[in-house]
C-alpha positions, 0 to 999 in steps of 0.5 A, a space after each residue: 702248937 701242941 696236938 694231943 689225943 683225948 682229954 689228957 695232958 702231962 702239962 700242969 699249965 692252966 688253960 682257957 679252953 673252948 669246945 666244938 667241931 669247928 668245921 670250916 673254922 669260919 668267922 664265927 669260930 674265929 671270933 670265938 678263938 679271938 675271945 679265948 685269947 683275950 680271956 687267956 692273956 690277962 689270966 696268964 693261961 694257955 689257950 686250948 681247943 677241944 675238938 671231936 674226930 670224927 664229927 659226932 654226926 658222922 659217927 651216929 648217922 654216917 649216911 646223913 652226915 653233912 659234907 665236911 668243910 675241912 679235914 682234920 689236918 686243915 683244921 689244925 693248920 688253921 688253929 696254928 695260924 690263929 695262935 692256939 697253944 694246944 688242941 685236944 683231938 677227942 676220938 668220938 666213938 661209942 664209949 665217948 658218946 656215952 660220956 655225960 655232959 657233967 663228966 665231960 666238964 669235970 674232965 676239962 677241969 681236972 685233966 686239962 686244968 681249965 680255969 676258964 671255959 668259953 663256949 658258943 651260945 648254942 653249943 650242946 654236948 654230952 650224952 643226949 646233947 644234954 650239956 649247955 651253957 647253964 650246966 657249964 656255968 653251974 659246974 664252974 661255980 662249984 669247981 671255981 673256974 670262970 665260964 663265958 658264952 660267945 654270941 653268934 656272928 651275923 653277916 648281912 643279918 644271917 648267922 654264920 655257920 658251917 651249915 650256911 657255908 655248905 649251902 653257899 658252896 653247893 649253890 655255887 655262891 663262892 663269894 658268899 662262902 668266902 665272906 662267911 669264912 673270911 678267906 677263899 674256900 679251899 681243899 688240901 691234899 697230896 697229889 697222887 697218880 691218876 689214870 693219866 686221862 688228862 694228859 692223853 687229852 692234852 690237859 694234864 692234871 694234878 689229882 688231889 687226894 681228898 680225905 672224905 668222899 663227899 665234898 661240899 661242892 662240885 663242878 668246874 672252877 677257876 682256882 689258885 693252887 698253893 704248891 710246896 716250894 712252887 708258890 701260887 699257880 693259876 688253874 682250872 679244876 674239876 671236882 666230881 665223878 667224871 661221868 663221861 669217863 666213869 660209872 659210879 665213881 668216887 669224887 675226884 679233884 683234878 687241877 690243870 695248872 696253866 703253863 706248868 709241866 713239873 712233876 709234883 707227885 706226893 707234894 701237898 697242894 692247897 686248892 682255892 676255889 675262886 669262881 664256878 664256871 659250870 656244873 659237871 656234865 656227861 659228854 658224848 665221847 672224848 672229842 666233845 669232852 676235850 672241846 669243853 675242857 679247852 673252853 673251860 681253860 680259856 674261860 678260866 684264863 679270861 677270869 684271871 685277866 678280868 680280875 687282875 
């Protein structure tokens, strides 16, 4: 899979292209990508996806922007597994925000050599969010490329969306989020050196670097960790600000892996969230915290036994 910056390509191969933020790459996004491949193959086109980084809402109102479901790396990894040929990552800045919807579509046709454009039924784009399916269809008729829309995917009568998944995760509805995503929700990152407090308490943890400070969920969870060269490991994770240890701290993802003692600093870890055990809470000292960690570990191990 090619990864390119901006709406530029030296490749003159014509493409079938879709546009969006694709946060989470959920079942709705997957249906769109499947439709894109189905349209590209008989036309002899490559598949191309255009995404924006950062998310436009992070640019316009960073304090009100929603929690990210996937980092850019996670998004690209998911695209690769779904057979996308090319991804164009457009830097969303002040200049890009001023680009009109018509200019954006013209760039898809002229610079990316788009012969087929597929968009979601509710997707809006361009300055002032003025672009919609009708505009793409109009320009397509003028420029000679095909245009098609994809309807939203429903699950139990509910429209699958990144917003719905964020709400499910925030409410501890891990199974519901999994159903909307088509896979367990996960966070990936490098393992870095923490303050060593977990080891001091008898429960060493792998501290996973998160690309964004506001995760869509918090609390204590049963997890599976996919580690480079080590396979899949069972564990329990804490995602929060560690109120017993810190004041006004950033969010930290710490994973205690069962019966595991190897050094994995700098390795890439993907943490799958399987079940929420409890909310994060502040304890009256380290002894009380340690007792609760022991109980969390026991509960997580029992969960794996019950779900073998």
